Structures are given as structure tokens and as C-alpha cells.
LUMBA-560529 format. One line per 5 residues: number of its first residue (from 1); their letters; for each residue x, y, z of C-alpha. Coordinates in steps of 0.1 Angstrom, whole numbers, plus 5000, padded with zeros to 4 digits. Example, Ala and Ser with C-alpha at 12.3 -4.5 7.8 and 13.67 -1.06 7.14 Angstrom:
1	as	5123:4955:5078 | 5137:4989:5071
This chain:
1	xxxxx	4710:7000:2338 | 4719:7034:2339 | 4740:7054:2360 | 4732:7059:2398 | 4725:7092:2409
6	xxxxx	4731:7103:2452 | 4705:7126:2462 | 4720:7131:2490 | 4740:7161:2478 | 4706:7190:2483
11	xxxxx	4687:7165:2511 | 4704:7159:2543 | 4724:7171:2571 | 4735:7148:2598 | 4753:7161:2630
16	xxxxx	4771:7135:2650 | 4777:7133:2689 | 4805:7153:2679 | 4783:7187:2666 | 4801:7180:2632
21	xxxxx	4783:7192:2609 | 4780:7164:2576 | 4763:7161:2541 | 4779:7122:2535 | 4791:7096:2561
26	xxxxx	4822:7094:2534 | 4830:7133:2533 | 4845:7153:2555 | 4827:7172:2581 | 4815:7211:2565
31	xxxxx	4814:7227:2603 | 4804:7219:2636 | 4776:7235:2655 | 4800:7249:2686 | 4805:7273:2657
36	xxxxx	4780:7280:2633 | 4745:7273:2627 | 4733:7245:2609 | 4718:7269:2585 | 4755:7286:2578
41	xxxxx	4773:7256:2574 | 4745:7247:2551 | 4751:7275:2525 | 4787:7282:2534 | 4811:7278:2505
46	xxxxx	4825:7245:2519 | 4793:7230:2520 | 4791:7243:2482 | 4826:7224:2477 | 4813:7193:2495
51	xxxxx	4780:7188:2471 | 4806:7195:2439 | 4823:7169:2450 | 4795:7145:2457 | 4784:7156:2419
56	xxxxx	4818:7137:2407 | 4813:7107:2432 | 4818:7070:2425 | 4817:7055:2454 | 4794:7023:2458
61	xxxxx	4777:7033:2487 | 4758:7008:2490 | 4788:6998:2513 | 4782:7025:2533 | 4746:7017:2538
66	xxxxx	4732:7049:2523 | 4697:7055:2511 | 4698:7080:2491 | 4712:7064:2455 | 4678:7074:2426
71	x	4688:7038:2405
């Protein structure tokens, strides 16, 4: 069986009830809607840093109930 690849880094942005914007539920937010627009957050330095972290992530996202794993 090959390695699993997370596809969430360039396909998902979730805004929670506090206004925090996240690419992945397991990683700190990339911004808050009170401070910036979703478009600004998506293209921010923090978002790029988060995508780099996701590329190196080896968490078992099945535990997190994530559907973005490509098998």
C-alpha cells in the first residue's frame, strides 16, 4: 500500500463559530474573520506556512474523521 496524501491544503477553508479560519482542524487557525477576509487569510504567509506543515504531516486523520485523505 502506498503513502497517503492529504489533499486538504489547497481545497478547504473552515470558519468556526468564533470566526477562526482553518485549513485543517488539527492545526491552529490562519486568521479570524474579524481581522481579515477569507481571501486574505487563504493567501497569507500563515496559510502558506500551514500548507508546508500539512505537506510534512503524518497524522492518522482517520482519528480526526477527515475525508481529505487520498489513498
